[in-house]
N, C-alpha and C positions, 0 to 999 in steps of 0.2 A: 504494500500500500504506500502510495507516494505522498499522502497527507490529505488534509481536509480541503474541500472546495472553499475558496476564499469568499464567495458570495454567489448569489444567483446569477446565472448567465442571462436569464430573461425573466419577464414577468410571468405570473401564473398561467397566462394563456398564450404566451409568446412562442414563436417558432423554435426557439432554442431549448424549450423545456424538455423535449424528448432526448436531445443530445446531452443535456445536463443530467437527466435521470440516468441515462446509459453510463455516463462518466462516473457518477456516484456509485452505481451498482458494480461497475467494473473495479473501481478502487476498493470497494468493500469485499469483492470476490463473491458476490451474490448473484447467482443465475436467476433470471425471472422467466418463468414459462410464458410462451407466446400468448396463451389464452388468458393469462393474468395481467399482461402488460398494460392494457388500457386502464384498468382499474388501479394498478399500482402507480402509473403516471398521474392519474387524477388525485390519488391520495397524497402523492409527493407534492403536487401543486398546493393542496390544502395545508399540508404540513409546513411548507415554506411560507405561506401566507400567515399562518398562525405564529410561526417563529418570528416573523417581522413585527407582529403585534406585541409579542412578549418581550422582545429585546430590540428596542429602538436603537438606531446607530449612535445616538448621543448618550446612551446609558452604559457604563462600564460593566463588565461581567461580574465584578465583585459586589455590585449592588443588588444582585439577584438573591432572594431569600435562601435558595438552596446552596448558595456559596458562602453564606454568612452564618457563623455560629459563635457562641460565647461559652467559655468554660468557667466553672466556678473556681474561686480561689480555695485553696486547701485541698485536702485529700478525700473529699466526699465521694462515697461509692454508693451506688444505688439510685433510685429514682425519687426518694423523698426530699422535700424541700426543707425539712426541719432539722 
């Protein structure tokens, strides 16, 4: 695998979407059966649109809740807050 795609090649309905999908699947080493391809490309387009909503270009990755955590001071073990 040569690394992640830096960004969408085209919009969700653009002509480059099929090529972008093929590139991503090839990089991941995932074969897509011909009879599944149309649905997979449509799902990929929806995923890319959702990703754009979740991570605007002006927001750093570190501001995402999944990437932020806090650790308690001391040696607390377990889940109690007391």
